[in-house]
FIZA-519771 format. One record per residue (C-alpha): residue in one letter; y, z, x. Coordinates in steps of 0.1 Angstrom, whole numbers, padded with zeros to 4 digits, always signed. Last residue first. Example, Ala and Ser with C-alpha at 12.3 -4.5 7.8 and 13.67 -1.06 7.14 Angstrom:
BEGIN
S-0011+0071+0137;A-0045+0078+0123;
END
This chain:
BEGIN
X+0242-0016+0032;X+0214-0003+0010;X+0224+0034+0012;X+0195+0059+0013;X+0206+0077+0045;X+0242+0073+0035;X+0236+0095+0004;X+0227+0124+0028;X+0263+0124+0041;X+0265+0115+0078;X+0267+0135+0111;X+0232+0125+0122;X+0220+0161+0125;X+0235+0169+0091;X+0219+0138+0076;X+0186+0146+0091;X+0186+0182+0079;X+0196+0170+0044;X+0168+0144+0044;X+0144+0171+0055;X+0154+0193+0025;X+0151+0163+0001;X+0116+0158+0013;X+0105+0128+0034;X+0074+0108+0025;X+0066+0098+0060;X+0051+0065+0072;X+0082+0042+0073;X+0080+0038+0111;X+0114+0056+0114;X+0100+0086+0094;X+0069+0087+0115;X+0090+0087+0147;X+0111+0116+0134;X+0078+0134+0125;X+0067+0130+0161;X+0100+0144+0173;X+0094+0177+0154;X+0122+0186+0129;X+0149+0212+0136;X+0176+0186+0129;X+0193+0187+0163;X+0160+0191+0182;X+0144+0163+0162;X+0174+0141+0169;X+0171+0148+0206;X+0134+0140+0205;X+0139+0108+0187;X+0164+0099+0214;X+0201+0100+0206;X+0226+0073+0214;X+0248+0083+0183;X+0246+0046+0172;X+0209+0047+0179;X+0203+0077+0157;X+0224+0060+0130;X+0204+0028+0130;X+0170+0046+0132;X+0179+0070+0103;X+0193+0040+0083;X+0163+0018+0089;X+0138+0046+0080;X+0157+0057+0049;X+0161+0021+0037;X+0123+0014+0040;X+0115+0047+0023;X+0138+0038-0006;X+0123+0003-0009;X+0088+0019-0012;X+0064+0015+0017;X+0035-0009+0013;X+0000+0000+0000;
END
């Protein structure tokens, strides 16, 4: 089964913002309090991310949580 459109957008937006901030997956994980392997799973569209984890990612990436699901 393929990933949902929301999961695809989340993965792309996390990856894009992480790269804009020039963070490794490990650095993002440290900032967010999330293990680096889970960050990789999110970026590979494999994780079904909870709202709590989305908020941690948004805070660590310095964006509003809505930006992580944005289609632009």
